[in-house]
N, C-alpha and C positions, 0 to 999 in steps of 0.2 A: 504493500500500500504506500509506504514512504517513498519507494523508488518511483512509482507512477506519478506521485504528486510532484516530486522534484523534477522528473522528466517533463511533466506538464508545465511547470514554472519555467524551465529552460526553454521549451518550445515557445511559450508565450513571449519571453524576452526576445527570442529570435524573430517572432512575428512583429513585435514592436520595432525591432531594428530595421526590418524590411520596410515597414510602413513609414518609419521616421525618415528614411532616405529616398522614398519612392518618387518624390517630386524634384529631387536634386538634379536629375538629367535635364529638366526644363531650363535650368540656368545655362546649359550649353547649346540649346537649340537656338541658333542665330539666323538661320536662313528662312524659316517659315514663321508666319504670324502665329499667335497663341492658338487660335481656333483650329488650324491645320494639325498641329501637334496634338491638341486635345482630342480631336476626332480619332486619330490613330490610337492614342492611349485608350479611349473609350471602347473602340471596337476590339482591341486586343484584350483588355482587362475584363470587360463585361460580356463579351460574346465568345471570342475564339478560345481563350484559355479555360473558362469554366466548363464549357462543353468538352473540350479536349481532355481535361483532367477527369471529368465524370466518366466519360467513355473508357478512359485508360485504366481507371482504378475500380470502378463499380461494374460488376459483371451483369450483362443484359439489362442495361439501363432502361430501354423502352418497355421491357416487361414489368419493371418496377413501377414505372409511371402508369402503365395500363392497369395495374392491379389496384390503383388508388382512386377513390372518388374525386371528382373535380373540386369539391369543397376543400380538400387538403391543400390544394395549390393556391387558394385565394389569399390566405394570410401572407405567405412569403412573397407572393407577387406584388400585392398592394404595399406591404411594408418596403419592399425594394423600390417601388415607384416613389414612395414618399421620401426615401433616402436620396434618390436621384434628384428630386426637387430641392432637397436640402443642399446638395452639392452646388447647384446653381445659385441658390440664395446666399451661400457662404461667400462667394466672390463678391456679390452685391454688398453684403454686410461689411466686409473688409474695406471696400471702396468708400462706403459712406461713413463708417465709424472709426476707421483706422485699425491697424493690426492689433494693438494692445487690447482695446475695449472689445472689438469684434471677436478676437481669439478667445478672450476670457469668457464671454457670454456663450459663444457657440460650443467651444470645446468643453467648457465647464458643465453646461447643461447636458450636452451629449454624453459625457462620461458618467455623470451622476445618474441620469435616467436609464442609460444602457445597462448600468449595474443594478439599480434598485428595482426597476419595473419587472424584469424576470424573477427577481427575488420575491417580490410581493405576490406575483401571480402564481409562481410554480413552487415556491419554498417558504410559504408563509409561516410554517411551523417553527422555523429557526429565528424569527424576528426578535422574540423575547429572550433568546438564549445568549450565553456569553459570546458565541460565534457571531450572532447577529450584531451584538454591540461592537465587536471588533471591526466588522465590515462597515457599520455606520460611521465609526470613528475614522476608519481609513478613508472613506469617501469624503468626510469633512476635511481631513488633512490634505487629501488630493485636491479639493477645490481651492484650499488656501494656497497650496503649492502652485497651482495653475495661475491664480491671481497674482502671486508674487513674481512668477516668471514673466507674465504678461507686462507687469509694471516695469520689470527690469529691461524687457525688450523695448518698451517705450522710452526709457531713460537712455538706452544705447543709441537710439535714433535721434537723440537730442530733443525729445519732446516736440517733434515737428508735426505730429498728427493733430489735425484740427477737425472738429465736427461743428456743424451749424447748430443753430438753436431753433426753437419754435416747432412748428408742425413737421417740417422735414426731418428734424432730429428725432422726433417722436416716432415717425413712420420708420426711419432707419432702425431705431431701437426695437420696434415691434417685429421688423423683418429678422433681426438678429435672434430675438427670442424664439420666433417661429422656426428659424433654422436650427437652433439648439434643441428644440422639442422634436424636430424631425430627424436630426443627425443620427441618433442611435437606432433608427428604424432598420438599418442593415443588420444590427445584432438581433432585433426583434424578429426579422425575417428568418434568421438562422435558428433562433431559440424556439419560435412558434412554427417552424417548418420541420420539427423533429419527427413528425409523423412520416415524412418521406424517408428520413434516415432509418427509422425503425423498420419500415417495409424493406429497405435495402438489406438490413441485417437479417430479417426473416427469410430473405431470398438468398442468403449465403454470404453477403458482404461482411468484411471485417468492421467492427464498430469504429475503429480508428479512421477508416476512410469512408464510412457510410455517409458522413456529412457532405461529401463531395456531390452527392446526388441532390442536395438542397440548393447549392450555389447557382447552378444554371437557371433555376426558376427565380430565385431572389434577385439575381443580377440582371435577368431579362427585364424585370420591372425598372431597375435603375438605368438600364440602357436607353429607355425611351426618352426621358427628359434630358439626359446628358447629350445624347446624339442630336436631339431636336435643337438644343441650345447651340451646339457647335455648327449645325447646318444653317441655322438662322444667322449666325455671325458670318459664316462663309458667304452666304448670299448677300447680306447687307453690306459687307466690306468688300465684296467681289474678290475674294481670295481663293476661290476654287482653282484658279490658274496655277497656284503654287504646287498643286499635285502633279502637274505635268513633269516636274523634276522628281519623279518617284524615287530616285536613288539618292536624294538629298540626305546628308547625314542626320537631319532632323527626324526622318522616319524611324531611324534606329533608336534615337533618344525616346521617341514616343513609345516604341515597342518595349524598350528597357523599363520605362515607367510602368507599363502594363504588367510586365513580368514581376517586377518588385511588388507592385500593389496586390496582384492576385496571389503571389507567393505568400505575402503577409497573411491574407485571409485564409488561404489554404492551410497554412501552418496553424493559425488560430483555431480553425475548425478541428484539427487533430488535438491541439493542446487542451481544448475545452473538454474532450473526452477523458484525457488523463487527469485533469484537475478534479474530476468527479461530478457529483450532482449539481454543484454550483458553478460549473465551468462556463456557462453562458451568462452568468451574472457577475460573480466575483472575477471570473476570467476576463470579462470585458473591461472592468476597471483596471486590472493589471496590464492588459494589452494597451490601453490608452496611456497609462503611466509610462510604460517602456517606450511607447512611440514618442511622447513628449520629451523624455530624457534624451532619446537618440537624436531627435530633431535639434535640441538645444546643443548637445555635444558636437554634432556635425557642424553647427554654426561656429563653435569655438575652434574646431580643428581646421575649418576653412578660412579662418582669419576674420570672421565677422565681428568678433569682440575685441580685436587687437587694440583698437583706439578708443574703446569705451571708457567712460569715467569709472573710477574705483567704486562709486556707489552702485552703478549699474552692474558691475561684475559681482559685487557682494550680493545684490538682489538675485542674480542668476544662480549663484551657488547656494543661496538660502532656499530658493525655490526648488532646486534639484534635491537638496537635503530633505525638504518636506515631502517631496515625491518619494524619496527613498523610505522615509518613515511610513508613508501611506502604503507603499508596497508591502512592507513587513506586516502591517496591521491587517490588510485585506488578505494576504497570503495565509496568515495564521487563522483568520476567520474562516477561510475556505477549507483549510486543512482540518 
């Protein structure tokens, strides 16, 4: 039991590592506009790789889907669609509110709800126990760590982020909150799509890979708004012509982003099995923490913090320390 828990924790950390660096290749995409690279990333990560992984690891996938009533597919598909909308809203929130405030609201709400909602719905019996208390404390410390990290990021940028006042600011704030509420829907799609995984196990699939049967359905929902937004931008900006240079280096950066992103969620799906019954609740919190830590450390290693003020650097390391404490609390509660 101890071995599987530690293996699950290690895999969750690896998933967070992949997720934390999956957008890094975008920095090197210099030849294509954003929407061209994003469409490649979307098709690779939300369509090609989920189906390839599912067919490669789950025996007779069509038979598994055929054995299930249509109602089983509704929750993961709709939750995936909601998460896809959140992806689009995230970019709008950052543009309107700035990175620090937008990041704190969206990631904070997403991490909290993605951890607590499956816990309340599927494991209500542990809420009043010591384990539940540890998880609640861990989530609280995680939110504090996210807020401190976001404040440090704002200080690093020299507090240049500005937001307007009045109605426009209120609308932007509502958009960020809505995005935060919808951001964990990908985890809901996986958590509430376990009927598909259970059918895969009944038909002979290993429990560790049965979750791969859920991702094609969940991510199909997310594919719709993400691809629609990219296509809309391509049409509005008249940037379809950039695809004529199909062998541009940027196509490989888009593909690499897709591999890293899907790799993160493929590993998370396996780690949630090894973490046990709370794998899709406490596991999501741990996944988010490792992702944030990786993203911040990659910024340090790439020189983003080299010229930051001492107060900003202190805030960064304080935030990372708080996230480390949150990791310990949630992991102990899960164990």
